[in-house]
Wavefront OBJ file of the C-alpha trace (Angstrom):
o trace
v -7.880 -10.921 11.283
v -9.208 -9.649 7.918
v -6.750 -9.365 5.218
v -6.774 -5.489 5.177
v -5.409 -5.934 9.161
v -3.200 -8.745 8.223
v -1.626 -6.730 5.869
v -0.976 -3.737 7.880
v -0.002 -5.826 10.896
v 2.464 -7.651 8.439
v 4.090 -4.147 7.156
v 4.594 -2.969 10.536
v 6.273 -5.956 11.543
v 8.361 -6.279 8.996
v 9.232 -2.526 9.112
v 8.276 -2.289 5.496
v 8.481 1.227 3.990
v 6.013 2.092 1.050
v 5.864 4.853 -1.243
v 2.836 7.030 -0.504
v 0.708 9.192 -2.743
v -0.159 12.737 -1.821
v -3.887 11.936 -4.251
v -3.970 15.137 -5.752
v -6.438 15.138 -8.553
v -7.222 11.196 -8.109
v -10.310 10.287 -7.441
v -9.116 6.701 -6.031
v -7.435 8.231 -2.879
v -9.945 7.887 -0.108
v -9.697 3.798 -0.304
v -5.867 3.767 -1.654
v -3.489 2.307 1.070
v -0.911 4.753 -0.451
v -2.823 7.846 0.865
v -4.602 6.579 3.515
v -1.631 4.657 5.833
v -0.022 6.464 8.240
v 3.209 8.147 7.915
v 6.676 6.623 8.792
v 9.533 8.565 10.042
v 11.320 8.753 6.545
v 8.610 8.610 4.233
v 8.710 8.550 0.353
v 6.237 9.915 -2.006
v 5.586 9.657 -5.620
v 6.910 12.937 -7.222
v 3.752 13.056 -8.919
v 0.771 11.124 -8.340
v 0.460 8.146 -10.590
v -3.104 8.596 -11.665
v -3.477 8.964 -15.326
v -6.032 8.177 -17.674
v -8.812 7.330 -15.180
v -6.212 4.562 -13.558
v -3.512 4.180 -11.414
v -0.848 1.144 -11.776
v 0.061 2.135 -8.206
v -3.747 2.159 -6.960
v -3.299 -0.697 -3.566
v -6.950 -1.296 -2.690
v -9.017 -3.716 -4.106
v -5.843 -6.211 -5.084
v -4.818 -5.794 -1.130
v -5.771 -9.593 -0.138
v -3.347 -10.632 -3.212
v -0.503 -8.084 -1.992
v -1.085 -9.861 1.667
v -1.051 -13.415 0.400
v 2.388 -12.840 -1.699
v 4.145 -10.742 1.314
v 2.760 -13.901 3.614
v 4.206 -16.135 1.198
v 7.647 -14.992 1.073
v 7.852 -14.454 4.759
v 6.541 -18.074 5.217
v 9.010 -19.670 2.782
v 12.108 -17.552 4.733
v 11.091 -19.275 7.812
l 1 2 3 4 5 6 7 8 9 10 11 12 13 14 15 16 17 18 19 20 21 22 23 24 25 26 27 28 29 30 31 32 33 34 35 36 37 38 39 40 41 42 43 44 45 46 47 48 49 50 51 52 53 54 55 56 57 58 59 60 61 62 63 64 65 66 67 68 69 70 71 72 73 74 75 76 77 78 79
């Protein structure tokens, strides 16, 4: 299982909600999980897309493996 599919499985398994982004004006949106993820029943969105000055502090793409490993460590510790 790739880290990306593992992260998606983990998010669905623990029913974790994320804040999505509309991607308005963002050149990174196509590679960002906050833009490309499925919408849940009670979805929250950023009021204003967080992309500013050619960067986004909320970008969820390149670092997905790191985020996945952090979530995995948290869930492993709770067992």
